[in-house]
N, C-alpha and C positions, 0 to 999 in steps of 0.2 A: 860327304854332303856339306858339312859345316865349312870345309875349306872353300867349296864353290860359292856358298852364301857369303862368306867373308870377302872373297874375291869380287863377287858381284857388288857388294856394298862399297868396296874400294873403288871400283869403276864408276859407280853412281856418284860417289863423293868427288872423284876426280873430274867428272863431267860438270858437276856443280861448281867446282873450283875454276874450271876453264871457261864456262859459259855464263856465269853470274859474277862477273868481276866488279860490277857496280856496287855490290853489297859487301864492302870490305869489313864491316863490323860483324859479319856472321862468321868469319874465320873458317871458311870451308877447307883451308889448308890443314888445320888441326884435325878436322873430321877425316880427311884423307890419310893423315898420319896414323890416326887411331885405328882405322880399318886396315890400313896397310900393315901395321904391326900385327894385328890379329891374323891377317892373311899369312904373314911370314911365320907366325907361331903355328898355325894349322898346317902350313907346308912342311915345317920341320917335323911335326907330329906324323904327317902322312909318310914322309921319308923314313922315319923311325919305324912305323908300322910295316912298310915295305921291306926294310932290312930284317925285321923279325919274321918275315914270311907271310904276313897278312896282306890283305889287299891295300893298294895305295889309297883309294878312296872308299870309305865305308858308306853303306846305304842301309844301316839298321834303322828302320823307320821310326819307332817311337823315341829311341834315344837320340838319334841324330837330329830329329826335328827340334827336340828340346834344347840341345846344344846350340843349334843354329839360332833359335829364338833368343836364348840367353846371350849369345854373341852379339846379335844386333841390338837388343835392348841395353846390354851393358855398354856397348860402344856409344850409343846415342845418349844414355844417361851420363857417361863420362864427358861427352861433348857438351851437354847442357850445363854441367857443373863448371867446366872451363869457361863457357860463355858467361855464366853468372859471375865468376871471378873477374873476368875482363870488364863486364858491365859495372860492377861495384868499383873496380879500380878506375874506370873512366869517369864515373860520377865523382869519385873522391878527387881526381885530378882536376875536373872542371870546377869543383867547389873551391879548392885551394887557389886555382887561377882567378876565380871571381873575387876571392877575399884579397888577393894581392892587388888586383886592379882597383878595388874599392878603396884601398888605403892610400 
């Protein structure tokens, strides 16, 4: 189930990347990479489970719901940290550019 949730978040972030091109400062490409990497990780986990003889996709409700929630929250948290870093870097570059122009 967490593989399907990560895949869904990857598709949502890809749609945001493709259809909201005017907001370049939101860096939706990074969000797509984050959830794409999570999807790849869960795909490898599903393949390993299938090789061991278990089901390809697990639907153990209490555990899989928590793993799905933590995958989404962790990806969004990581995305906001990267956005914060880009915002601070952009402010710092604007400040140094203004100081150079004033001299």
